[in-house]
Rosetta silent file (secondary structure, phi, psi, omega in degrees, C-alpha in Angstrom):
SEQUENCE: MDDSTKRQMKIMKKRRAELGFRQEDVAEEAGISLQQYQNFENGRRKVANCSTILGLRICAALELDPYELVFENGRDFIKRIRDSMK
SCORE:     score description
SCORE:     0.000 S_00000001
   1 L     0.000  131.677 -176.533  -16.648   20.232    4.493 S_00000001
   2 L   -81.792  168.672 -176.533  -13.717   20.660    6.881 S_00000001
   3 H   -63.660  -37.436 -178.852  -10.115   19.615    6.263 S_00000001
   4 H   -66.650  -34.873  176.966  -10.199   16.649    8.642 S_00000001
   5 H   -66.862  -44.441  178.439  -13.196   15.190    6.784 S_00000001
   6 H   -60.975  -39.601  179.562  -11.427   15.628    3.452 S_00000001
   7 H   -64.570  -45.057  178.624   -8.312   13.976    4.890 S_00000001
   8 H   -61.218  -43.095  178.924  -10.302   10.980    6.169 S_00000001
   9 H   -58.800  -46.896 -178.311  -12.035   10.601    2.805 S_00000001
  10 H   -61.656  -45.266 -179.764   -8.696   10.653    0.980 S_00000001
  11 H   -61.487  -47.032 -177.381   -7.133    8.090    3.336 S_00000001
  12 H   -63.559  -46.470 -179.507  -10.101    5.718    3.078 S_00000001
  13 H   -63.587  -44.222 -179.585  -10.355    5.902   -0.715 S_00000001
  14 H   -62.613  -45.996 -177.903   -6.604    5.501   -1.178 S_00000001
  15 H   -65.827  -40.317  178.541   -6.393    2.533    1.178 S_00000001
  16 H   -61.169  -41.689  178.116   -9.399    0.826   -0.386 S_00000001
  17 H   -65.174  -41.553  178.846   -7.791    1.191   -3.818 S_00000001
  18 H   -59.479  -37.262 -179.331   -4.468   -0.146   -2.501 S_00000001
  19 H   -82.196   -9.668 -178.472   -6.260   -3.240   -1.228 S_00000001
  20 L    71.789   27.199 -179.311   -8.179   -3.646   -4.487 S_00000001
  21 L   -93.890  150.430  167.504  -11.495   -3.500   -2.622 S_00000001
  22 L   -90.107  164.179  176.319  -14.807   -2.180   -3.815 S_00000001
  23 H   -57.625  -37.325  179.917  -16.902   -0.125   -1.406 S_00000001
  24 H   -60.529  -37.950 -179.689  -19.154   -3.178   -1.100 S_00000001
  25 H   -63.933  -44.932 -179.279  -16.175   -5.257    0.075 S_00000001
  26 H   -65.702  -44.982  179.358  -15.290   -2.834    2.846 S_00000001
  27 H   -58.512  -44.885 -179.866  -18.908   -2.515    3.964 S_00000001
  28 H   -63.348  -46.091  178.765  -19.288   -6.276    4.122 S_00000001
  29 H   -59.771  -39.018 -177.771  -16.024   -6.706    6.054 S_00000001
  30 H   -81.036  -11.604  179.587  -17.064   -3.987    8.508 S_00000001
  31 L    75.607   32.650  178.877  -20.546   -5.465    8.900 S_00000001
  32 L  -127.916  169.091  178.732  -22.368   -2.353    7.711 S_00000001
  33 L   -75.026  158.901  176.680  -24.510   -1.470    4.736 S_00000001
  34 H   -57.743  -44.088 -178.822  -23.001   -0.122    1.544 S_00000001
  35 H   -61.869  -39.969  177.337  -24.820    3.168    2.087 S_00000001
  36 H   -60.926  -45.287  179.912  -23.376    3.512    5.596 S_00000001
  37 H   -64.568  -42.264  179.912  -19.856    2.999    4.258 S_00000001
  38 H   -60.495  -34.684  177.757  -20.441    5.409    1.389 S_00000001
  39 H   -61.170  -36.981  177.143  -21.509    8.057    3.901 S_00000001
  40 H   -72.134  -49.031 -174.515  -18.070    7.791    5.521 S_00000001
  41 H   -70.119  -24.194  179.593  -16.064    7.661    2.318 S_00000001
  42 L   -98.087    6.783  172.889  -18.000   10.535    0.751 S_00000001
  43 L    82.060    8.066  177.493  -17.665   12.785    3.799 S_00000001
  44 L   -79.394  -16.030  178.340  -21.293   12.805    4.903 S_00000001
  45 L  -145.358  142.479 -178.788  -20.211   11.132    8.148 S_00000001
  46 L  -103.412  137.520  176.666  -16.870   11.172   10.003 S_00000001
  47 H   -59.977  -35.345 -179.599  -15.259    8.088   11.489 S_00000001
  48 H   -63.324  -19.951 -177.784  -14.181   10.291   14.412 S_00000001
  49 H  -103.608    1.352 -179.357  -17.842   10.892   15.241 S_00000001
  50 L   -95.019  177.527  179.363  -19.129    7.329   15.081 S_00000001
  51 L   -64.595  153.721  179.794  -19.113    4.685   17.816 S_00000001
  52 H   -58.028  -45.921 -177.953  -15.738    3.266   18.774 S_00000001
  53 H   -61.229  -45.666 -179.703  -16.729   -0.250   17.704 S_00000001
  54 H   -63.928  -44.115  178.638  -17.924    0.897   14.286 S_00000001
  55 H   -60.474  -41.649  178.537  -14.798    2.992   13.732 S_00000001
  56 H   -67.692  -35.987  178.282  -12.574    0.065   14.668 S_00000001
  57 H   -66.244  -39.292  177.793  -14.479   -2.280   12.353 S_00000001
  58 H   -65.950  -45.179  178.902  -14.004    0.128    9.445 S_00000001
  59 H   -61.756  -40.407  178.638  -10.302    0.499   10.257 S_00000001
  60 H   -64.059  -41.743 -179.961   -9.924   -3.283   10.497 S_00000001
  61 H   -62.543  -35.936 -179.221  -11.643   -3.761    7.136 S_00000001
  62 H   -93.868    0.826 -177.666   -9.260   -1.247    5.565 S_00000001
  63 L    52.941   48.859 -179.959   -6.262   -2.471    7.594 S_00000001
  64 L  -112.353  146.967  170.979   -5.727    1.066    8.883 S_00000001
  65 L   -74.234  122.211 -178.530   -4.329    2.284   12.168 S_00000001
  66 H   -55.877  -35.880  178.880   -7.274    4.093   13.835 S_00000001
  67 H   -61.836  -39.329 -179.050   -4.949    6.849   15.085 S_00000001
  68 H   -67.627  -34.044 -178.756   -3.826    7.592   11.537 S_00000001
  69 H   -78.631  -42.132 -171.911   -7.407    7.856   10.291 S_00000001
  70 H   -85.022  -40.746 -176.585   -8.923    9.836   13.146 S_00000001
  71 L  -102.577  136.981 -175.444   -6.099   12.160   14.216 S_00000001
  72 L   -56.395  -40.882 -178.896   -4.389   14.455   11.760 S_00000001
  73 L  -106.885   20.342  174.818   -0.916   13.631   13.004 S_00000001
  74 L    52.427 -130.291 -176.531   -1.672   10.075   14.007 S_00000001
  75 H   -66.585  -22.830  176.057    0.458    8.704   16.769 S_00000001
  76 H   -60.095  -37.121  178.978    2.359   12.008   17.036 S_00000001
  77 H   -62.057  -46.949  179.795   -0.850   13.505   18.428 S_00000001
  78 H   -64.945  -40.421  178.736   -1.088   10.809   21.113 S_00000001
  79 H   -61.000  -42.583  179.170    2.615   11.185   21.961 S_00000001
  80 H   -61.921  -40.201  178.990    2.150   14.942   22.500 S_00000001
  81 H   -64.030  -46.635  179.534   -0.764   14.283   24.849 S_00000001
  82 H   -61.810  -42.158 -179.503    1.242   11.751   26.827 S_00000001
  83 H   -64.194  -36.103 -179.068    4.262   14.044   26.980 S_00000001
  84 H   -71.490  -17.626 -179.347    2.106   16.909   28.272 S_00000001
  85 L   -88.585   -6.918 -177.882    0.868   14.702   31.120 S_00000001
  86 L   -78.537    0.000    0.000    4.387   14.041   32.448 S_00000001
């Protein structure tokens, strides 16, 4: 398992705990099955590799900024890309 997958898992688990949600709660909010959500939280599937809509629904359920979950340096990553295009 690569570092970015481990980082995503850690962020998702931590945020879910902060919100006092069970995995079932997040899955229901995101409109996916419990098993689908568990695949993300347990590193069998990466949010960065799923459809945009599904990734956004998971982020919304966890009240997470998608940039923070998908990119290692979050918005700093996007800023660097924009700066390089100037």
